[in-house]
N, C-alpha and C positions, 0 to 999 in steps of 0.2 A: 442465691437467695437462701437464707437459713430459716427453715420452717421448724416450728416446735413439733416434736414428736407427740403422737397421741398416746394415751395411757395403754391402749391395746398394743401399740408397737413397742412401748417400753416393756410390757409384760412378755411378749413373745421373744424379745431379745434377751430378757432375763432368763426365760425358760431355756433358751439356747445355751446360755452360760451354765445353768444348772445341769443340763444334759451333758455338756462337755466335762464337767467335774465328775459326774456319774460314770461316764465312759472311761475316764482316766483312772477311776478308782478300781476298775476290774483288772485284777492281776492273777497270775498263776505262780506261786512260789515253786521254783525248781532249783535245787541245790542252793548255791549262795546268791543267786540273782533272781529277779522277778521278771517273768514274761507276761506280756499283755494278752488278755482275751478280749475280744471286742464285745461291746455292749449287746450287739445283735446276737452273738454266739451265746452270751450269758442268758439272754431272753429265751433262746431255744432251749438251753439246759433247764431253765426254770419251768417252761411249758412241759417239757418231757418229764421233768421231775414230778409234776402234779399228776401224771398218768403212769407213774412207775408202779409195778414192774411191767405192766402190759404193753407200754409204749404207745406211739402214735404214728399215723400215716403222715407222709409229707404234706398231703393236701390239708390235713387238719392243723398242722403246725403253721402252714402258709396262711390259712384262714385266720387263725388266732393272732398271727403277727400282722395281718392285713398288708401283705406284700406279695410279690410275684413268686411263683414256684421256683424260678431260676435263682432269685436272690436267696430264698430260703435254702435251696439245694447247695449253694456255694458255702453258706454258713455250716450246713450239716457235713459237707465234704471235709471241711477243716476240722470240725469236731471229731469226725471218724478218724481222720489222719492223726489227731492228737490222742486218740484213745478215750475220748470222753463219752461218745455214744457209739452204738453199733447198729448196723442195718441187719435185720433178721426177717425171715419169713413170718408173715402174720399167721397167728393161730387159726383165724376164722376164714382166711383166703390164701391159698398157696401161691397165688400170683401177686399178692400184695406184699409190700415190705413195710415192716414196723421199725420205727426209730426208738431204740431203747437206751437208757442211761447205763453207763458202766459204773462200777464202784468209784473209779477215779473221777468220772464226770459228776457223780453225786458229791464227792468231796470238794471239787472245785466250785460247784454251785453253792454248796453250804458255806464254804469259806468266804466267797464273795458276798453272799447274802448277809453274813455276819458283819463283814466289813462295811457294806452299804448301810445296814441298819445302824451300826455304830455312828456313821457319819450323820445320818438323820437324827439319831438320838441327841448328838451334840448340837445340831441345829435347833431341834425342838426344845432343848433345855432353855433356850433363850425366850421361849414363848410360854404364856400362861396356859392353863388347861383350856380355857375358853378360846384362846387364840388358836390352839391346836385343833380343837373341834371345828371351829369356823374355817380354818385352812383346809381341813379334810373335806368338809361339806362343799366348799368352793371348788376344790379340785374335782370332786365327783360330778358337780354340775357342769363344769367346763368339759370334762371327759364325756359326759352324756351328750352334750351338744355336738362335739366333734364326732363321736361315734355314730350318732344319728345322721349327721351330714354325710359321713362316709357310706352309710347304708343306702341313702337316697341317691348318691352319685353312682353306685354300682349297678 
């Protein structure tokens, strides 16, 4: 039986496609080839970048990503291994560990931010100013609904 998909199903499937494109747009130029950085790792770099140079605790990154500490820790382990972040003793608490961006991590974050912004600029060029504003407002409303639901479920 072939049922017609709802508009909501069409939307979340389209969002999955957009996420896939964003995830595959994240790369690390190394020598003559490009290496991938996961979208989750790029999100960690972006969060840590906003708190540079003081860094962030794992729990704060986990909270902002809205995922488990184990999942966040795996992403951070890979970023440390690649030299994009470091774990250092927190200034305010000798027992705590702060995650800080390295200059290479800053460069990777900035390069990928430019690349992703360019992709969005190309897509938004197809829209009128009013369509762009409406799109942004709509995304904020949808995010607000999802964000509130996540808080209620916690």
